[in-house]
C-alpha positions as CSV (number, residue, x, y, z in Angstrom):
1,X,38.4,-79.7,-84.1
2,X,36.8,-78.0,-87.1
3,X,33.4,-79.0,-86.3
4,X,33.9,-78.1,-82.7
5,X,34.8,-74.3,-83.6
6,X,32.0,-74.4,-86.1
7,X,29.4,-75.3,-83.5
8,X,30.9,-72.8,-81.2
9,X,30.7,-70.2,-84.0
10,X,27.2,-70.9,-84.9
11,X,26.3,-70.7,-81.1
12,X,28.0,-67.4,-80.4
13,X,26.7,-65.6,-83.3
14,X,23.2,-66.6,-82.5
15,X,24.0,-65.7,-78.7
16,X,25.0,-62.1,-80.0
17,X,21.9,-62.1,-82.1
18,X,19.5,-63.0,-79.6
19,X,20.6,-61.1,-76.7
20,X,20.6,-57.8,-79.1
21,X,17.1,-58.6,-80.2
22,X,15.9,-59.2,-76.8
23,X,17.8,-56.0,-75.3
24,X,15.7,-53.7,-78.0
25,X,12.4,-54.6,-76.4
26,X,13.3,-54.8,-72.7
27,X,12.5,-52.0,-70.4
28,X,14.3,-53.1,-67.3
29,X,17.6,-50.8,-66.9
30,X,19.7,-53.9,-65.5
31,X,18.4,-56.1,-67.8
32,X,19.4,-54.2,-70.9
33,X,22.9,-53.9,-69.5
34,X,23.0,-57.7,-68.8
35,X,22.0,-58.5,-72.0
36,X,24.4,-56.5,-73.5
37,X,27.0,-58.3,-71.7
38,X,25.5,-61.4,-73.0
39,X,26.3,-60.3,-76.3
40,X,29.7,-58.9,-75.7
41,X,30.2,-62.6,-74.3
42,X,29.1,-63.8,-77.6
43,X,31.7,-61.7,-79.1
44,X,34.6,-63.2,-77.0
45,X,33.1,-66.7,-77.9
46,X,32.9,-65.5,-81.7
47,X,36.5,-64.7,-81.5
48,X,37.7,-67.8,-79.7
49,X,36.0,-69.9,-82.3
50,X,38.0,-68.3,-84.9
51,X,41.3,-69.1,-82.8
52,X,41.7,-65.4,-81.8
53,X,42.5,-66.4,-78.0
54,X,44.6,-63.3,-77.1
55,X,41.9,-61.0,-78.8
56,X,38.8,-62.7,-77.0
57,X,40.9,-62.1,-73.6
58,X,41.9,-58.3,-74.7
59,X,38.1,-57.5,-75.4
60,X,37.3,-59.2,-72.0
61,X,39.6,-56.9,-70.2
62,X,38.3,-53.7,-72.2
63,X,34.7,-54.7,-71.8
64,X,35.0,-55.3,-68.1
65,X,36.4,-51.8,-67.8
66,X,33.6,-50.0,-69.8
67,X,30.9,-52.3,-68.5
68,X,31.7,-51.7,-64.6
69,X,31.0,-47.9,-65.7
70,X,27.7,-48.5,-67.4
71,X,26.5,-50.7,-64.2
72,X,27.9,-48.0,-61.6
73,X,25.9,-45.2,-63.9
74,X,22.8,-47.5,-63.7
75,X,23.0,-47.8,-60.3
76,X,23.3,-44.3,-59.6
77,X,20.4,-43.7,-61.7
78,X,18.3,-46.3,-60.4
79,X,19.2,-44.7,-56.7
80,X,18.2,-41.1,-57.9
81,X,14.8,-41.9,-59.3
82,X,13.8,-43.6,-56.1
83,X,14.6,-47.2,-56.9
84,X,12.8,-47.9,-59.8
85,X,14.4,-49.6,-62.8
86,X,11.9,-49.2,-65.4
87,X,13.2,-47.0,-68.1
88,X,9.8,-45.9,-69.2
89,X,9.8,-43.9,-65.8
90,X,13.0,-42.4,-67.0
91,X,13.5,-39.7,-69.4
92,X,15.1,-36.3,-69.2
93,X,17.6,-37.5,-66.8
94,X,20.6,-35.7,-68.1
95,X,19.1,-32.3,-66.6
96,X,19.4,-34.0,-63.0
97,X,22.5,-36.1,-63.6
98,X,24.9,-34.1,-66.0
99,X,27.9,-36.0,-64.8
100,X,26.6,-39.5,-64.9
101,X,25.0,-38.9,-68.3
102,X,28.4,-37.8,-69.8
103,X,29.8,-40.9,-68.2
104,X,27.1,-43.6,-69.3
105,X,27.2,-42.0,-72.8
106,X,30.9,-42.7,-72.9
107,X,30.6,-46.3,-71.7
108,X,27.7,-46.8,-74.3
109,X,29.9,-45.4,-77.0
110,X,32.6,-47.4,-75.9
111,X,30.5,-50.3,-76.2
112,X,29.2,-49.5,-79.7
113,X,32.9,-49.4,-80.6
114,X,33.2,-45.8,-81.6
115,X,36.8,-45.1,-83.0
116,X,39.6,-44.3,-80.1
117,X,37.6,-45.3,-77.1
118,X,38.3,-48.5,-75.2
119,X,35.8,-50.8,-76.9
120,X,36.8,-49.9,-80.4
121,X,40.5,-51.4,-80.0
122,X,39.5,-54.9,-79.2
123,X,35.9,-55.1,-81.0
124,X,37.0,-53.6,-84.3
125,X,40.1,-56.0,-84.3
126,X,38.0,-58.9,-83.9
127,X,35.7,-57.8,-86.7
128,X,38.5,-56.9,-89.1
129,X,40.0,-60.1,-88.4
130,X,36.7,-62.2,-88.8
131,X,36.4,-60.6,-92.2
132,X,39.6,-62.5,-93.4
133,X,38.0,-65.9,-92.4
134,X,36.4,-67.8,-95.2
135,X,33.3,-68.9,-93.0
136,X,30.8,-67.5,-95.6
137,X,28.6,-64.6,-96.2
138,X,26.0,-65.5,-93.7
139,X,28.4,-65.6,-90.7
140,X,29.4,-62.0,-91.7
141,X,26.3,-60.5,-92.1
142,X,25.1,-61.8,-88.8
143,X,28.2,-60.5,-87.3
144,X,27.5,-57.0,-88.7
145,X,23.6,-57.2,-87.8
146,X,24.6,-58.0,-84.3
147,X,27.1,-54.9,-84.7
148,X,23.9,-52.7,-85.4
149,X,21.8,-54.3,-82.8
150,X,24.5,-53.1,-80.1
151,X,24.2,-49.7,-81.3
152,X,20.4,-49.8,-81.4
153,X,19.5,-51.0,-78.0
154,X,22.5,-48.4,-76.7
155,X,20.8,-45.5,-78.4
156,X,17.4,-46.5,-77.1
157,X,18.7,-46.8,-73.8
158,X,20.1,-43.2,-73.9
159,X,17.2,-41.6,-75.7
160,X,14.8,-43.3,-73.2
161,X,16.8,-42.3,-70.2
162,X,18.2,-38.9,-71.1
163,X,16.3,-37.4,-73.7
164,X,12.7,-36.1,-73.7
165,X,10.3,-35.5,-70.7
166,X,10.7,-36.9,-67.0
167,X,8.1,-39.5,-66.6
168,X,8.6,-40.9,-63.1
169,X,7.4,-39.8,-59.5
170,X,8.3,-36.6,-57.7
171,X,11.8,-37.1,-56.7
172,X,14.8,-34.8,-57.0
173,X,18.2,-36.5,-56.9
174,X,21.0,-35.2,-54.8
175,X,23.1,-38.2,-56.0
176,X,25.8,-36.1,-58.0
177,X,27.0,-34.2,-54.7
178,X,28.2,-37.9,-53.2
179,X,31.7,-38.2,-53.8
180,X,31.6,-41.8,-52.6
181,X,29.2,-42.5,-55.7
182,X,30.7,-40.2,-58.3
183,X,34.3,-41.0,-57.9
184,X,34.7,-44.4,-58.9
185,X,32.6,-43.2,-61.9
186,X,34.7,-40.5,-63.0
187,X,37.9,-42.7,-62.5
188,X,36.3,-45.5,-64.6
189,X,35.5,-42.7,-67.2
190,X,39.3,-41.8,-67.7
191,X,39.9,-45.7,-67.9
192,X,37.5,-46.6,-70.6
193,X,38.9,-43.6,-72.5
194,X,42.5,-44.6,-72.3
195,X,42.6,-48.4,-71.5
196,X,42.1,-49.5,-75.1
197,X,45.3,-48.3,-76.4
198,X,47.4,-48.7,-73.2
199,X,46.2,-52.4,-73.2
200,X,46.7,-53.1,-76.7
201,X,50.4,-51.7,-76.7
202,X,50.9,-53.8,-73.6
203,X,49.4,-57.1,-75.2
204,X,50.7,-56.7,-78.8
205,X,54.0,-56.0,-79.3
206,X,53.9,-55.7,-82.7
207,X,51.0,-53.4,-84.4
208,X,48.4,-55.3,-86.2
209,X,48.3,-54.7,-89.9
210,X,44.9,-55.7,-91.8
211,X,44.4,-55.5,-95.5
212,X,40.6,-55.6,-96.5
213,X,38.7,-54.2,-99.1
214,X,37.5,-50.9,-98.6
215,X,33.7,-51.6,-98.0
216,X,34.5,-54.1,-95.4
217,X,36.9,-51.7,-93.8
218,X,34.0,-49.4,-93.4
219,X,31.3,-52.0,-93.0
220,X,31.4,-51.8,-89.1
221,X,31.4,-47.9,-88.7
222,X,28.6,-47.8,-91.3
223,X,26.4,-50.4,-89.5
């Protein structure tokens, strides 16, 4: 009933918020990605609490694809810097891992909902449809804050891992020459580029038309 969906709405928004905040202060690479998964699960539950079941499932599918890519890239990085998971001992890895850097940034941008990547098609639809519900300003503000938290921990992860000076031990990586490691990553990269539109064409036979005031339409991108 009404109270159940209100409860689910509140719990899911709080889940998105808390996991986003914790991910910003976390230094363990796998924990950051796991917390980001948690916040996206909050997004799906949020979608379900608004009654958008098909959208929640659609987000589950697209998210599965680029999150798998994210975890694979993280695994390659951990393997490459002699099995450390602490991102404080990373830094400047884009020199050693050019391909993994590109793929991981692709997955991260897709997670943030950058237009025309996979995550955008599901996430932006949920956000825009949520803007049409009359749950009040608090829920909307929390939703947009959670979106910006996602971008924040993704940018932080990218910055600490790939930019700046290498802080780790004296290990030179040869991961990128191993095709059994790189193959799945490249395939998943293409999937996380094209799966959004393809899945949305398969799932929704009619295009979704959403009328919103301009500031709400731009809000997701601005945040």
